C-alpha positions, 0 to 999 in steps of 0.5 A: 194180098193173099188173106189166109183162112184158119180153120179150126178142125171140126170137133170129135168124140172124146171117146171116138176121135174118129167120130164127129161131136154131136152134143156137147155134155151140159155136165163137164162141157166134152165133145159126144157122138151120137154114139156117146150121147146120154139123157138123163132128167135133169140133163138133156145131153150127158157124156159116157163119164158122167152118166157113170159118176152120177150112177144109175140108183138114187144119192144117199141124200135123198134117202136121208130125206126119205128118213126124216120125212117118214120121222117128222111125219109118223115118229115124232107125232107117235111119241107125243101121242104116247106121253099124253096116254102115259099121262092119262092112263096115269090119271086114271089109275090115281082116280082122276080121270074116268077109267072108260077112257083105257080102252081109247088108250089101248087102242091109240098106242096099238095105233101109233106101235103098228105105224112104227113096225110099219115104218120098219118093215118099209125101211126093211123094203126100201133102204138102199143097197149094201 
Protein backbone atom coordinates (compact mmCIF):
# COMPACT_ATOMS: atom_id res chain seq x y z
CA UNK A 1 0.00 0.00 0.00
CA UNK A 2 1.54 3.27 -1.03
CA UNK A 3 0.70 6.38 0.91
CA UNK A 4 0.44 9.51 -1.15
CA UNK A 5 1.92 12.52 0.51
CA UNK A 6 0.09 15.67 -0.42
CA UNK A 7 2.37 18.65 -0.04
CA UNK A 8 0.83 22.09 0.31
CA UNK A 9 2.61 24.75 -1.71
CA UNK A 10 4.64 27.14 0.41
CA UNK A 11 2.86 30.45 0.99
CA UNK A 12 4.04 33.37 -1.10
CA UNK A 13 3.84 37.13 -0.75
CA UNK A 14 0.50 38.66 -1.78
CA UNK A 15 2.33 41.30 -3.87
CA UNK A 16 5.37 39.33 -5.03
CA UNK A 17 4.06 35.89 -6.04
CA UNK A 18 7.57 34.54 -6.58
CA UNK A 19 8.81 35.55 -3.11
CA UNK A 20 8.27 33.22 -0.14
CA UNK A 21 6.16 34.55 2.69
CA UNK A 22 8.16 35.83 5.65
CA UNK A 23 5.25 36.93 7.84
CA UNK A 24 1.48 37.34 8.01
CA UNK A 25 -0.22 40.74 8.28
CA UNK A 26 -1.78 41.06 11.74
CA UNK A 27 -4.58 43.23 10.38
CA UNK A 28 -5.81 41.35 7.28
CA UNK A 29 -3.95 38.02 7.32
CA UNK A 30 -2.17 38.49 3.97
CA UNK A 31 1.23 36.89 3.50
CA UNK A 32 4.15 39.31 3.13
CA UNK A 33 7.73 38.78 2.00
CA UNK A 34 10.71 40.31 3.76
CA UNK A 35 10.59 43.32 1.38
CA UNK A 36 6.90 44.06 2.04
CA UNK A 37 6.77 43.51 5.79
CA UNK A 38 6.09 46.73 7.69
CA UNK A 39 5.84 47.55 11.36
CA UNK A 40 3.51 50.26 12.64
CA UNK A 41 2.59 50.30 16.34
CA UNK A 42 0.56 48.65 17.74
CA UNK A 43 1.04 46.11 14.91
CA UNK A 44 4.26 44.12 14.65
CA UNK A 45 3.59 43.05 11.05
CA UNK A 46 1.57 44.92 8.41
CA UNK A 47 1.25 44.43 4.67
CA UNK A 48 1.74 47.51 2.45
CA UNK A 49 -2.00 47.85 1.68
CA UNK A 50 -2.96 47.89 5.38
CA UNK A 51 -0.20 50.41 6.07
CA UNK A 52 -1.62 52.62 3.30
CA UNK A 53 -5.17 52.26 4.67
CA UNK A 54 -4.06 53.28 8.15
CA UNK A 55 -2.29 56.36 6.78
CA UNK A 56 0.64 58.17 8.27
CA UNK A 57 -1.15 60.89 10.23
CA UNK A 58 -3.33 60.78 13.31
CA UNK A 59 -6.93 59.69 12.88
CA UNK A 60 -9.55 62.44 13.09
CA UNK A 61 -10.70 61.01 16.43
CA UNK A 62 -7.30 61.92 17.89
CA UNK A 63 -7.91 65.55 16.89
CA UNK A 64 -11.42 65.44 18.38
CA UNK A 65 -10.04 64.06 21.65
CA UNK A 66 -7.41 66.80 21.80
CA UNK A 67 -10.01 69.46 21.06
CA UNK A 68 -12.37 68.18 23.74
CA UNK A 69 -9.56 68.00 26.28
CA UNK A 70 -8.55 71.60 25.56
CA UNK A 71 -12.19 72.71 25.68
CA UNK A 72 -12.77 71.00 29.01
CA UNK A 73 -9.47 72.20 30.49
CA UNK A 74 -9.44 75.81 29.30
CA UNK A 75 -12.81 76.95 27.99
CA UNK A 76 -15.22 75.68 30.64
CA UNK A 77 -13.24 76.98 33.63
CA UNK A 78 -12.77 80.24 31.73
CA UNK A 79 -16.51 80.63 31.25
CA UNK A 80 -17.03 79.94 34.96
CA UNK A 81 -14.32 82.48 35.90
CA UNK A 82 -15.81 85.15 33.65
CA UNK A 83 -19.28 84.52 35.06
CA UNK A 84 -18.09 84.83 38.66
CA UNK A 85 -16.09 87.96 37.75
CA UNK A 86 -19.12 89.57 36.10
CA UNK A 87 -21.33 88.81 39.11
CA UNK A 88 -18.72 90.34 41.44
CA UNK A 89 -18.27 93.38 39.15
CA UNK A 90 -22.02 94.03 39.38
CA UNK A 91 -21.91 93.66 43.16
CA UNK A 92 -19.13 96.26 43.28
CA UNK A 93 -21.12 98.53 40.94
CA UNK A 94 -24.13 98.35 43.27
CA UNK A 95 -22.07 98.87 46.42
CA UNK A 96 -22.47 95.32 47.75
CA UNK A 97 -18.72 94.58 47.53
CA UNK A 98 -15.57 96.63 48.06
CA UNK A 99 -14.13 98.31 44.94
CA UNK A 100 -10.68 96.94 45.85
CA UNK A 101 -11.65 93.77 43.98
CA UNK A 102 -11.85 95.49 40.56
CA UNK A 103 -8.15 95.05 39.66
CA UNK A 104 -8.39 91.36 40.52
CA UNK A 105 -11.47 90.98 38.33
CA UNK A 106 -9.68 92.64 35.42
CA UNK A 107 -6.69 90.36 35.95
CA UNK A 108 -8.93 87.28 35.99
CA UNK A 109 -10.62 88.40 32.76
CA UNK A 110 -7.25 89.02 31.08
CA UNK A 111 -5.89 85.63 32.17
CA UNK A 112 -8.92 83.86 30.70
CA UNK A 113 -8.72 85.85 27.44
CA UNK A 114 -4.98 85.10 27.18
CA UNK A 115 -5.66 81.38 27.70
CA UNK A 116 -8.30 81.45 24.97
CA UNK A 117 -5.96 83.34 22.63
CA UNK A 118 -3.22 80.74 23.21
CA UNK A 119 -5.74 77.97 22.64
CA UNK A 120 -6.77 79.55 19.33
CA UNK A 121 -3.15 80.01 18.22
CA UNK A 122 -2.42 76.41 19.18
CA UNK A 123 -5.39 75.30 17.13
CA UNK A 124 -4.14 77.28 14.15
CA UNK A 125 -0.70 75.68 14.43
CA UNK A 126 -1.77 72.10 15.23
CA UNK A 127 -5.03 71.78 13.28
CA UNK A 128 -5.32 68.79 10.99
CA UNK A 129 -4.25 69.40 7.40
CA UNK A 130 -6.93 69.87 4.76
